[in-house]
C-alpha positions as CSV (number, residue, x, y, z in Angstrom):
1,M,107.6,76.8,83.3
2,W,106.9,79.4,85.4
3,A,107.2,82.2,82.6
4,Q,104.9,79.8,80.2
5,A,101.7,80.1,83.1
6,K,102.7,83.9,83.6
7,A,102.8,84.5,79.7
8,L,99.5,82.4,79.1
9,L,98.2,84.5,81.7
10,L,99.3,87.8,79.8
11,G,97.8,86.6,76.9
12,L,94.1,85.6,78.7
13,L,94.4,89.2,80.2
14,E,95.4,91.1,76.6
15,T,92.1,89.0,74.9
16,I,89.4,90.0,77.4
17,H,90.4,93.1,77.8
18,G,90.7,93.5,73.8
19,G,87.3,92.3,73.9
20,I,85.7,94.6,75.7
21,T,87.7,97.6,74.1
22,S,85.6,96.3,70.8
23,I,82.0,97.2,72.2
24,G,83.4,101.2,73.2
25,I,84.8,101.2,76.7
26,G,87.5,103.0,77.5
27,T,90.5,101.2,77.2
28,N,91.6,102.4,80.9
29,F,88.9,101.4,82.0
30,A,88.6,97.9,80.4
31,W,91.3,96.8,82.2
32,G,90.0,96.9,85.6
33,L,87.1,95.2,83.8
34,A,89.1,92.7,82.2
35,I,90.9,91.6,85.6
36,I,86.5,91.6,87.4
37,V,86.6,89.1,84.5
38,L,89.6,87.5,85.0
39,T,88.4,87.0,88.5
40,L,85.0,85.7,87.8
41,L,86.9,82.3,85.7
42,V,89.1,81.9,88.6
43,R,86.6,81.6,90.9
44,L,84.8,79.5,88.4
45,L,87.6,77.1,88.2
46,M,87.6,77.1,91.5
47,H,84.1,76.4,92.1
48,P,84.4,72.0,92.9
49,L,87.1,73.5,95.6
50,T,83.9,76.2,97.1
51,A,81.6,74.0,97.3
52,K,83.8,71.4,99.2
53,Q,84.7,74.4,101.8
54,M,81.1,75.7,102.5
55,K,79.4,72.1,103.2
56,S,82.7,71.9,105.9
57,M,81.8,75.4,107.2
58,E,77.4,74.1,106.7
59,K,78.6,71.0,109.0
60,M,80.7,73.4,111.5
61,Q,77.9,75.9,112.6
62,K,75.4,73.0,113.2
63,L,77.8,71.6,115.6
64,Q,77.9,75.2,117.4
65,P,75.6,74.0,120.4
66,Q,77.9,71.2,120.6
67,L,80.9,73.2,120.9
68,K,79.2,75.7,123.7
69,V,78.3,72.9,125.5
70,L,81.9,72.1,125.0
71,Q,83.5,75.3,126.7
72,E,81.1,75.5,129.7
73,K,82.1,71.4,130.5
74,Y,85.7,72.2,130.2
75,A,85.7,76.2,130.8
76,D,88.9,75.5,133.6
77,D,90.7,73.1,131.3
78,K,92.0,73.9,128.2
79,D,93.9,71.4,126.9
80,R,91.1,69.0,127.3
81,L,88.8,71.7,125.9
82,N,90.8,71.1,122.6
83,Q,91.3,67.3,122.5
84,E,87.2,67.2,122.8
85,T,86.8,69.7,119.9
86,M,89.6,67.4,118.1
87,N,87.2,64.7,118.6
88,L,83.8,66.7,117.7
89,Y,85.8,67.3,114.1
90,K,87.5,64.3,113.5
91,D,83.7,62.4,114.1
92,N,82.3,64.6,111.9
93,K,84.3,65.2,109.6
94,V,84.8,68.5,109.6
95,N,88.2,70.4,109.1
96,P,88.5,73.3,111.2
97,A,91.7,74.5,108.6
98,S,89.3,74.4,105.2
99,G,88.8,78.2,105.2
100,C,92.6,78.8,104.9
101,L,92.3,76.1,101.8
102,P,90.8,79.0,99.0
103,L,93.7,81.4,99.3
104,I,96.6,79.0,99.5
105,I,95.4,77.5,95.7
106,Q,94.9,80.8,94.6
107,L,98.4,82.6,96.1
108,P,100.3,81.7,93.0
109,I,98.2,83.2,90.2
110,F,98.3,86.2,93.2
111,I,102.1,85.9,92.0
112,L,101.7,85.3,88.5
113,L,99.4,88.3,87.9
114,Y,101.8,90.3,90.4
115,G,103.7,89.1,87.2
116,V,102.8,90.5,84.9
117,L,101.2,93.9,86.0
118,Y,104.3,94.7,86.9
119,D,105.7,93.5,83.0
120,L,102.4,95.9,81.9
121,T,103.4,98.5,83.7
122,K,107.2,99.1,82.0
123,T,105.0,99.8,78.8
124,E,102.8,102.5,77.9
125,A,100.2,101.1,77.0
126,F,100.1,100.3,80.7
127,T,101.2,103.7,82.0
128,D,99.2,105.5,85.0
129,V,96.1,103.1,84.2
130,T,93.2,103.9,86.4
131,F,89.6,101.9,87.4
132,L,87.6,103.7,89.4
133,G,90.7,105.8,90.9
134,V,92.7,103.0,92.1
135,N,96.1,103.3,89.6
136,L,96.5,98.9,88.3
137,G,100.1,98.9,88.0
138,G,100.9,101.0,91.4
139,S,100.9,100.0,95.1
140,V,100.3,101.4,98.2
141,L,103.6,102.7,98.4
142,T,105.0,103.6,94.7
143,T,101.5,105.7,94.9
144,V,101.8,106.8,97.9
145,A,106.5,107.9,97.4
146,E,105.1,109.2,94.0
147,A,102.3,111.4,96.4
148,L,105.7,112.5,98.2
149,N,108.5,112.9,95.2
150,L,110.4,110.8,97.3
151,V,114.1,111.0,95.6
152,D,117.8,109.9,96.5
153,E,120.4,112.4,97.2
154,S,121.0,113.2,93.9
155,G,117.5,114.1,93.1
156,V,117.1,111.2,91.2
157,R,113.4,109.2,92.0
158,I,114.0,106.7,94.5
159,P,113.4,103.6,92.2
160,D,110.0,101.3,93.1
161,E,112.1,97.9,94.2
162,Q,114.0,100.3,95.9
163,L,111.2,101.8,98.7
164,G,110.4,99.7,102.3
165,F,107.9,100.1,103.8
166,V,109.4,102.3,106.7
167,M,110.8,104.4,104.5
168,V,107.6,105.7,103.4
169,F,105.7,105.9,106.8
170,L,108.8,107.8,107.6
171,S,108.4,110.3,104.7
172,S,104.3,110.3,104.9
173,F,104.5,111.4,108.7
174,T,107.2,114.1,108.2
175,N,105.7,115.4,105.1
176,L,101.8,115.7,105.8
177,S,100.7,118.4,104.1
178,L,103.0,117.2,100.4
179,L,101.0,114.2,101.5
180,F,97.0,115.5,101.8
181,S,97.8,117.9,99.1
182,H,98.2,115.1,96.9
183,I,95.6,113.2,98.6
184,G,93.8,111.4,94.7
185,T,97.5,109.7,94.5
186,W,97.4,107.5,96.8
187,I,94.0,107.3,98.9
188,F,92.4,105.3,96.7
189,N,94.6,102.4,96.0
190,F,94.5,102.8,100.1
191,I,90.9,102.7,100.5
192,L,91.2,99.4,98.7
193,L,93.9,98.2,100.4
194,I,92.0,98.8,104.4
195,L,88.3,96.8,102.4
196,I,90.3,94.1,101.4
197,A,91.7,93.7,105.1
198,Y,88.3,94.4,106.4
199,L,86.8,91.8,103.5
200,T,89.9,89.4,104.9
201,W,89.0,89.2,109.1
202,L,84.6,88.7,107.8
203,Q,85.9,85.7,106.0
204,Q,87.9,84.1,108.6
205,H,85.4,85.1,111.3
206,L,82.5,83.2,109.3
207,T,84.3,80.9,108.1
208,S,85.7,79.3,111.2
209,A,82.6,80.6,113.5
210,G,83.0,79.1,116.7
211,N,86.4,77.5,116.8
212,S,87.8,79.2,119.7
213,Q,91.2,77.6,118.5
214,M,90.9,79.3,115.0
215,A,90.1,82.7,117.0
216,M,93.7,84.1,117.3
217,M,94.4,83.0,113.5
218,N,91.0,85.8,112.2
219,W,93.3,88.6,113.5
220,F,96.7,87.7,112.2
221,M,95.4,86.7,109.0
222,P,94.2,89.9,108.6
223,L,96.6,92.2,109.6
224,F,99.8,89.6,108.2
225,L,97.7,89.9,104.8
226,T,97.4,94.0,105.2
227,F,100.8,94.6,105.5
228,I,101.4,92.0,102.1
229,C,99.5,94.3,100.4
230,F,101.3,97.2,100.9
231,G,103.5,96.6,98.5
232,L,100.7,94.7,95.6
233,P,99.7,96.7,92.8
234,G,96.2,98.1,92.6
235,G,95.3,94.9,90.1
236,V,95.8,92.7,92.3
237,L,94.5,94.1,95.1
238,L,91.3,94.5,92.6
239,Y,91.2,90.7,91.7
240,W,91.8,90.0,95.7
241,G,89.1,92.5,96.7
242,V,86.7,90.6,94.0
243,S,86.8,87.5,94.6
244,S,87.3,88.1,98.6
245,L,83.6,88.9,98.2
246,M,82.3,87.1,95.4
247,G,83.2,84.6,98.7
248,I,81.9,86.3,101.3
249,I,78.5,86.4,99.1
250,H,78.6,82.7,98.8
251,Q,79.1,81.7,102.8
252,L,76.7,84.0,103.6
253,R,73.7,82.4,101.5
254,V,75.2,78.7,103.6
255,S,74.7,81.3,106.6
256,K,71.5,81.9,106.2
257,K,70.5,78.5,105.0
258,T,72.0,76.9,107.8
259,S,71.0,78.9,110.7
260,A,67.2,78.1,108.8
261,E,67.0,74.1,108.7
262,M,68.6,74.3,112.4
263,S,65.8,77.0,113.4
264,Q,62.8,74.2,112.8
265,K,62.3,72.4,114.9
266,P,61.0,68.5,114.4
267,T,57.7,67.6,114.5
268,L,57.1,65.5,117.4
269,Y,54.2,62.5,118.0
270,K,52.2,61.5,120.6
271,E,52.6,57.5,119.2
272,K,54.4,56.5,116.5
273,P,53.7,57.0,113.0
274,K,52.6,54.1,111.1
275,T,54.9,52.8,108.1
276,K,52.8,52.0,105.1
């Protein structure tokens, strides 16, 4: 079933790529656009789930005044604060962990896309394919290793599968002049990685604003995902980055709408208005 799903995703990606190249766009640039189009399709399919997440986020923002009261009231009693906070969420039917759900749902797509891009890198059609400087088939680790020309004791280039974070980091640190003399090989993948780390942090921050119980997760998730992303192909990072950016734009729109609603003061009457 997994192989069938990967074949289906590969077929869809190649179909999108073929449609883009048919209008005269270069094949390399078309691969990047195909991944972006695929991202848009996935986001469209996930809209019901995303809409549910946004509603939960909107409710959490409206609870901020009550949360601040609880934080002041139980400032010296963390256990009671956590208990009262969870009771507040429960009474208002709010799930503070809902922000992580879309990411969890997309993990199988990340894995499938990784497998598809890995298979494509073994073909001539996808050799050294770049999009806006990003090597779509290479990761930060492999592009840095390429810049350093890492070889084993016999002088043979070390396979990508055998590259490790510690190995590449130590080699980079001891060969800085060589690394920066080939900066164009890896810098765009690295910039995309840093951008994704920031977008992940921002998305977590927006989703769990005011939730003290998620504060550690706001920092742990970006750091953890950044470490994972060092070994992911640029095409997967491109998908991840575009998807995160779209999610943040949606969240900012919800935040703006909620802030506007909360700033409106209710109309006060001296006497109870008569009903017609």
